[in-house]
C-alpha positions in Angstrom: 72.2 24.2 -18.6 73.2 20.8 -17.4 75.0 18.1 -19.2 71.7 16.4 -19.8 70.2 19.3 -21.6 71.0 17.6 -24.8 71.3 19.3 -28.2 71.0 18.0 -31.7 74.4 18.1 -33.4 73.8 20.0 -36.6 71.0 19.0 -38.9 70.8 15.4 -37.5 69.2 13.3 -34.9 72.4 12.8 -32.9 71.9 14.4 -29.5 74.8 15.3 -27.4 75.8 17.0 -24.1 76.8 20.7 -24.3 80.3 19.8 -23.1 82.1 16.9 -24.7 84.9 15.0 -23.0 88.1 15.2 -25.0 90.5 12.3 -24.3 93.7 13.6 -25.8 95.1 13.4 -22.3 94.3 9.6 -22.0 97.5 7.7 -22.2 101.3 8.4 -22.2 102.7 11.8 -23.3 103.8 15.1 -22.0 100.2 15.9 -20.8 99.1 12.3 -20.4 97.2 10.6 -17.7 97.6 6.9 -16.8 94.9 4.3 -17.0 93.7 4.8 -13.5 93.5 8.5 -13.7 91.8 8.4 -17.2 89.2 6.0 -15.8 88.4 8.4 -12.9 87.9 11.2 -15.4 85.8 9.1 -17.7 83.6 8.0 -14.7 83.3 11.6 -13.3 82.1 12.8 -16.7 79.5 10.0 -17.0 78.4 10.5 -13.4 77.7 14.2 -14.2 75.4 13.1 -17.0 77.6 13.6 -20.0 77.1 11.4 -23.0 79.7 12.6 -25.6 83.3 11.3 -25.8 85.9 12.4 -28.4 89.1 10.7 -29.1 91.4 10.1 -32.2 93.5 7.5 -33.7 96.6 9.6 -33.3 96.2 10.4 -29.6 98.9 8.7 -27.5 99.7 6.5 -30.5 96.3 4.8 -30.3 96.4 4.3 -26.5 93.6 6.9 -26.1 91.2 4.8 -28.2 92.3 1.6 -26.4 91.5 3.1 -23.0 88.1 4.5 -24.1 87.3 1.2 -25.6 88.2 -0.6 -22.4 86.2 1.8 -20.2 83.1 1.5 -22.4 83.3 -2.3 -22.2 83.9 -2.4 -18.5 80.9 0.0 -17.8 78.6 -1.6 -20.4 77.9 2.0 -21.5 78.5 1.8 -25.3 74.9 2.4 -26.2 74.6 5.4 -23.8 77.7 7.1 -25.2 78.1 9.1 -28.4 81.5 7.9 -29.4 83.5 10.1 -31.7 87.0 9.5 -33.2 89.2 10.8 -36.0 91.3 9.9 -39.0 93.7 12.0 -41.0 97.0 12.4 -39.4 99.8 10.0 -40.3 101.1 7.8 -37.5 103.6 5.8 -39.5 107.3 6.3 -39.1 110.1 4.5 -41.0 113.2 3.4 -39.2 114.9 5.6 -41.7 113.0 8.8 -40.6 116.1 10.9 -41.2 115.6 10.1 -44.9 112.6 12.2 -45.7 112.0 10.3 -48.9 111.3 7.2 -46.8 109.9 8.7 -43.6 106.6 6.9 -43.6 103.7 5.4 -45.5 101.8 8.2 -47.3 98.7 6.0 -47.3 98.7 5.9 -43.4 97.3 9.4 -43.4 95.1 11.8 -45.3 91.5 11.8 -46.4 91.8 9.4 -49.3 89.5 6.3 -49.4 92.4 3.9 -48.9 93.4 5.5 -45.6 89.9 6.3 -44.4 89.0 2.6 -44.5 92.3 1.5 -43.1 92.1 4.0 -40.2 88.5 3.2 -39.4 89.1 -0.6 -39.2 92.1 0.0 -36.8 90.0 2.3 -34.6 87.1 -0.1 -34.4 89.5 -2.8 -33.1 91.0 -0.4 -30.5 87.6 0.9 -29.4 86.1 -2.7 -29.2 83.1 -1.7 -31.1 81.6 -2.4 -34.5 80.4 1.2 -35.2 81.4 4.8 -34.6 78.7 7.3 -33.8 80.7 10.3 -35.2 83.7 9.9 -37.4 85.8 13.1 -37.9 88.2 14.0 -40.7 90.8 15.3 -38.3 92.4 17.6 -40.9 92.0 18.1 -44.6 95.1 16.9 -46.5 94.8 19.6 -49.2 95.0 16.9 -51.9 92.0 14.5 -51.8 89.0 15.8 -53.9 86.0 16.6 -51.7 83.7 14.3 -53.7 85.9 11.4 -52.8 85.7 12.2 -49.2 81.9 12.6 -49.3 81.6 9.3 -51.3 83.8 7.3 -49.0 82.3 8.5 -45.7 78.8 8.2 -47.1 79.4 4.7 -48.1 80.6 3.9 -44.5 77.3 5.4 -43.2 75.3 3.2 -45.5 77.4 0.2 -44.5 76.7 0.8 -40.8 80.3 1.2 -39.8 79.7 4.9 -38.8 76.5 6.6 -38.0 77.5 10.2 -39.0 80.6 12.1 -40.1 82.0 15.5 -39.6 84.9 17.8 -40.5 87.7 19.3 -38.5 90.4 21.9 -39.2 89.5 22.7 -42.8 88.9 25.8 -44.9 85.2 26.8 -44.7 84.8 26.3 -48.5 85.8 22.7 -48.1 83.0 22.0 -45.5 80.5 24.0 -47.6 81.4 22.1 -50.8 81.1 18.7 -49.0 77.6 19.8 -47.7 76.6 20.9 -51.2 77.8 17.7 -52.9 76.0 15.6 -50.3 72.8 17.6 -50.6 72.7 17.6 -54.4 73.5 13.8 -54.6 71.0 13.1 -51.7 73.7 11.2 -49.7 74.9 11.5 -46.1 76.7 14.8 -45.5 78.7 16.3 -42.7 76.9 17.3 -39.6 79.5 19.3 -37.7 82.7 21.3 -37.8 85.4 21.0 -35.1 87.5 24.2 -35.1 89.6 26.3 -32.7 87.2 28.8 -31.0 87.7 30.9 -28.0 87.7 34.5 -26.7 91.2 35.0 -28.2 90.6 32.9 -31.5 87.4 34.2 -33.2 88.5 34.3 -36.8 86.1 31.4 -37.7 83.2 33.9 -37.3 84.0 35.3 -40.7 83.6 32.2 -42.9 83.2 29.1 -40.9 80.3 30.1 -38.8 78.1 31.2 -41.8 79.1 28.1 -43.7 78.1 25.9 -40.8 74.7 27.6 -40.5 74.1 27.4 -44.3 75.3 23.8 -44.5 73.4 22.4 -41.4 76.5 21.8 -39.4 76.9 22.2 -35.6 80.1 24.0 -34.4 82.3 22.2 -31.9 85.0 24.4 -30.5 88.4 22.9 -29.6 90.8 24.7 -27.2 88.1 26.9 -25.8 90.6 27.9 -23.1 93.3 28.8 -25.7 95.6 26.0 -24.5 95.3 27.2 -20.8 95.8 30.9 -21.5 92.2 31.7 -20.5 92.5 29.8 -17.1 94.5 32.8 -15.8 97.4 30.5 -14.8 99.9 32.6 -16.7 101.1 36.1 -15.6 102.2 38.7 -18.0 105.5 39.4 -16.4 106.5 36.1 -15.0 108.2 33.0 -16.5 105.9 30.6 -18.2 106.7 27.5 -16.3 104.3 24.5 -16.5 101.1 24.0 -18.6 100.6 23.5 -22.3 101.8 26.9 -23.3 105.3 26.4 -21.8 108.0 24.6 -23.8 107.3 22.9 -27.1 103.6 23.2 -27.9 101.5 23.7 -31.1 100.7 27.3 -30.3 104.2 28.6 -29.7 104.0 32.2 -28.2 100.9 33.1 -30.3 98.6 33.4 -27.2 100.9 35.8 -25.4 100.0 39.0 -27.2 99.1 42.5 -25.8 95.6 42.1 -27.2 95.1 38.7 -25.5 96.3 40.0 -22.1 93.7 42.8 -22.4 91.0 40.2 -23.1 92.2 38.2 -20.1 92.0 41.2 -17.8 88.3 41.7 -18.8 87.7 38.0 -18.4 89.1 38.1 -14.8 86.7 40.9 -14.0 83.7 39.1 -15.3 84.8 35.9 -13.4 85.1 37.9 -10.2 81.6 39.3 -10.7 80.2 35.9 -11.3 82.1 34.3 -8.4 83.7 31.7 -10.8 87.1 31.0 -12.3 88.3 32.7 -15.5 88.1 29.3 -17.2 84.5 28.8 -16.3 83.6 32.3 -17.5 85.5 31.6 -20.8 83.7 28.3 -21.3 80.3 29.9 -20.6 81.1 32.6 -23.2 81.9 30.1 -25.9 79.1 27.7 -25.0 76.6 30.6 -25.7 77.9 31.5 -29.0 75.7 31.2 -32.0 75.9 27.8 -33.7 77.9 26.2 -31.0 76.4 22.8 -30.2 78.9 21.1 -27.9 82.3 22.3 -26.7 85.4 20.1 -26.2 87.0 20.1 -22.8 90.0 18.0 -21.6 91.4 17.4 -18.2 94.3 15.8 -16.4 92.5 15.5 -13.0 89.0 14.9 -11.8 88.9 18.3 -10.0 90.0 20.0 -13.2 87.2 18.3 -15.1 84.6 19.1 -12.5 85.7 22.8 -12.6 85.1 22.8 -16.3 81.8 21.1 -16.0 80.5 23.8 -13.6 80.6 26.2 -16.5 77.4 24.7 -17.7 75.6 26.3 -14.9 77.0 29.9 -15.4 74.8 32.6 -17.1 76.7 35.6 -18.1 74.7 38.9 -17.9 74.0 40.9 -21.0 76.6 43.5 -19.8 79.2 40.9 -19.2 78.5 39.3 -22.5 78.7 42.6 -24.3 82.0 43.5 -22.6 83.6 40.3 -23.5 82.3 40.5 -27.1 83.7 44.0 -27.6 87.1 43.5 -26.0 87.6 40.2 -28.1 86.1 41.4 -31.3 88.3 40.4 -34.2 89.3 42.9 -36.8 86.7 42.5 -39.6 88.3 41.2 -42.8 87.0 41.4 -46.4 84.4 38.5 -45.9 83.0 40.0 -42.7 82.7 43.5 -44.2 80.5 42.2 -47.1 77.5 41.4 -44.8 77.9 44.4 -42.4 75.1 46.9 -41.7 76.9 49.6 -43.8 76.8 47.4 -46.9 73.2 46.5 -46.3 72.1 50.0 -46.0 73.8 50.9 -49.3 72.2 47.9 -50.9 68.6 48.5 -49.5 68.3 52.2 -49.8 69.4 53.1 -46.3 67.3 50.4 -44.6 69.2 48.0 -42.2 67.4 44.8 -43.5 67.7 41.7 -41.3 68.4 38.3 -43.0 66.4 35.2 -42.2 69.4 33.6 -40.4 70.4 36.8 -38.3 
């Protein structure tokens, strides 16, 4: 599997590389990379044959989009690149931020029509383009009706300002409802889900994966290395200095559990057998999961990027795959139990009937 073994993203004609370059590191910030370093990463990804670049309006306060737009213009590669960006998080902040009643503009975030159109126009300016190939709802706001989201994004597809849209970090029922509304109204629908997915975060398999399959959406994992935990850089009994999982981070201490250390131990063994790094083995595992179309990778250096890209050439053996599957298997919840083999045998008179999508 090379980066040029393109895959259709969901039920669409948008073809993308199996590894997508995430650009959250482009620009200032705790894990940021300056313009020169970001350009080197961008060029290295393109030189390897990659065609899928993902950013967001919130990354580095918009600087990530500005840099991506500049690189696309400088290289004349806009038509070659599948360009994705996102809306949803609120970037406004009032000078009176301490006063929570006046902390910012509520219409500078969310999935309402007013913000979607505002955010898209701003992203188009920063990216120096007149259209977005894939426009993500970065997160569902829990307020906007799903039909409003489908209507607004479908209108933008028909207007030519975006080619496709997709959904990130939302309940599975939200994605399924959006796909159903679009299908029934015969209007453009979502073509992908972007969700956390890795050896230590497999809970999406209960609801999101079946919903994606049923709704014609490809799955695009973010944090496939669990914020760096699966790189093996952290040791169980040593201080956690450096990396995204030290200090303030969105994961807290959630990755440092007894179960996850056991998963990492097996991953190290598999990596040793393969002659690769734990990170590469972890990426190979998630890239091979059912329904996964393209996997997000980020980097702060060219060497880190190249190490991740090498995962596209790794083939886990059946035994290695099975060992990783078993050690990382999530505890089945109510939803997963409803389609298990025991229930099927009870329903079908003792026969383990296989469904069309199995």
